[in-house]
N, C-alpha and C positions, 0 to 999 in steps of 0.2 A: 828255325830261325836262322836267317842268314848271318854270316859273320864277317861283316865288313870291316876293314881295319879301324883300328883306334890308335891314336898316336899320344903315347903317355909323356908329357913335358915333365911332369914331377909329381913324385907321391911320397909322403913321409908321415910319420907320427910326430906331431909337434908338441912340445911341452914348454909352457912359459911360466916364469916365476917371476918376472919383472913387466912392467907395462909394455904393451906391444900394440901397434896398430897398423893395419895393412888396407890401402884404399886404392880403388880403381875409378877415379871421379869422372872419367869420360867413357867408362865402360869397360867391360871385360873383353879380352879378345881369345878368350878359351872358356871351357866349361870348367867348373869346379864343383867338386862333391865333397862335402866336409861333415863328419860325425863327431859331435862334442862327446868326450868320455870322462872328463874330470873337469871339475870347478864349474865357474860360471863366466861367460864373456858377453859381449853384445856384438850383434850383427844387424846390417840394415835389411829389412824384409819389407817389401812392398812400401818403400819410402819411409819407414818408421824403424828407429833403433829398438830391437827387441832383446830381451835377456835370452840367452843361449844356455841350456842346462844339459847335463849328462842325458844321452838318449836322443838329442834333437839332431835330426839329419837336415842338412842344407843343400840345396840344388840351385846353381847358377849357371846362365848360358851367356854366351858371347853377346855383349851389348848392355847386359845388366851393370848397374852401378853398384860397386862392392865397397862395402866398409866394415871392417872386422876390428873390434876394440877389446883389448884384454887389460884387465887392471884399472879400468877407468870408472868402474862401479864405487860409489861411495860406500865404504865399509865392508866391501866384498874382498875374499881372498884374490891375490893375484895369480894364483896357481890356475892353470888351464892347460888342458890336453886335448888332443883332437888327432884324428886321423883325416888326410885330405888326399886327393888326387886332381891334378890339372891335366886335362886332354882335350884332344879336338880330333878331327878327321870324320871320315863318312860314317863310321861306325857309331860315333857319339851322335851325330845329327841324326841317324836312324833310330837310335834309341829314344832320344829326346822327343822326336816327332811321332813316336808310336802312340802316345796318348799323354794327357795332361797330369802333371804330378805337383803336389804342392810344393813351394819354395821351402817351406819348413814342416817337417813331420816328426811327430815324437814316436820313436820305435823302441821296441823292447831290444836292447843290445844282444847281439847274437854273436857267440864265439866264432861261428863258422864264417859270418861275414868278416869279422876282424882277422881271421886267419887267412882268408884270400887276400885282403888288404895288406896285410904283412909281406905276403908272398910278391905282390906288386912292388913294395918297397924294396925288398931285397933284391929282384930283378933288376930294378933301376939303378941300384947302388953298384952294381959290377963295374968294372974299370971299363968296359967298352959300351957302357951304358944299357946292357942288356939285350937280349934278342926281341925284336920288336914283335915277332909273331906271338912268342910267349907272353909278353907284357899285354898284348891285344887280347888274347885268349882270357887271360886273368881279369881283365877290366870287365870283358863281357860276363864272367860268372859273377864278378862283384855286382854289376848292374842287374842281373837276374835275381841275385840275393836282395839287392835293395828293393825291386819291384815286389818280391814276396813280402819283405818286412814292411813296406808301406800298405799293401793290401791286408795284412793281418794287423795293422794299427788299429786299436779299438776307436770307434766313432766318437765314444764319449770323452776318451782321451784321460780317463780316470787312472789314478795311481794303483787302484785295485787291480784294473784290468791289465795293467802292464805288470803287476806282481805274477798274476796268472800265466801271462805269456812267458815271462822269465823262467817260471818253474817249468812249464811245458818244455821249453828249450833245453833246461838243465836235465830233465829226465830223458829226452831224446839223445843228449850228448852222453849220458852215463847208463843207458838201460842195460848195456851189456856187462856192467860191473855190478858189485854188491851195493844196493842203493836203499838207502833208510830214509823214513819221513823225515827224520830230524835233519838230514843233510838237505834235503829239498827246502825245508823251511828256512833254515839257515842261509841258504842262497839268497833269499828275499827278505832276510830279517825279520820273518813272521814267527810266531808261535806255531806249534805242531798243528794244534786244534784249529788256529785261524787258517793255516795254509791248507788243511785238508777241506774245511768248508768252502774255502774261495775257490780251489781248483774244481770241485764238484760242481759248484754254482756256475762257473764259466763253462765247463767243457762236459758236463753231463756223465762224468765218469770219475771214479776215485783215482789218486794219484797212483796206488798200487795197481789198479785195473789197467790204467794207461801204460804203465810200465810192461805189465803182462802182454798187453796187446802188441808193444813194440817188439818184445822179446820172441813171442809167438810167430810175428812176421818174419823177424830175421831168421827163426829156426826153419821156417817153410823155405825160404830162400836156401838154405844149406842142405836142406832136404832134396831140394830140386836139383841143384848144381854141385853138391860137394859129396865127395866120397867118405866124409867123416863118419865115424861110428855114431849111432844115436846118443852114446854117453858123451862123446865128445861135443856132439851138438848142443846138448842141454848146457854144458859148462861154457861154450862159446857164445851161446846167445844169452847168458846171463841167468839161466833158470836153474842152474846148480846141479841138482840130483836128476838122474834119469826118471826116477819115480814121480818126482813133483812135475817134469817136463810131460811125461806120458799122462798123468792126471789132467793137467790144465788142457793138453792138446785135445784129448778125448772130450773133455767138457765143453771145449769150443767148437770143434770140428766134427764131432761124433764118430770118430775114428782114431785108431792108435797111430802114433808117429811111424811105427814100422809097416804097418798096413798102407798108410798114406805113400810110403815110399815105394812099396810094391806095385802100387797102381800107376805110378808115373808112366 
């Protein structure tokens, strides 16, 4: 993928506890990407005011009529929090024109996506306004993560599908650590039995089985590219003891870790 420059005008985490409204009645002159992470607000989507809830990703382009309202819903909390970036430039036009994307998509919130977003915010907060090349590269990373999040968004948009995706993301983030079924279930507010059943139904593998696949994949990379001892690799990949690492590796690949390393 080419990396045409992206000019970041403004990027922040915005948190409101009082009514707030932002409108561009004659149309935007910039691209806006916005991810709701707390509370409920309203936004104009295809000419209608829609409720925007946590996990809703909004994409707007120059010329779009923009209307964002916080604290205007009867009986709803005024609290609202979101990440946003306002940008333009040839890189944004290139990304936008690559393919059609929905104006609003419900995504499974991803800490990796928010981590990159936070780095954009920090770069723009520098007294010198930040390095444009660094900011541009970070936005490109954000856009690619957004594309993956949109692609992985369940077609049925069901809450259960999002619970499953959030569990998978949590496992991917913590696979190299000690990880329990209770931790994975708590992340989505489900019981352990419900979480176990839901994950297996959506991905065809158990929670523990998926964590083992991730750990073994990481172990292979370390075997291929690291001088670490086999015992160190077992710990680093989250498999704990070498005996456990050895047994799982042989069961999956039909060869011991030591023999695999010698065949490289």
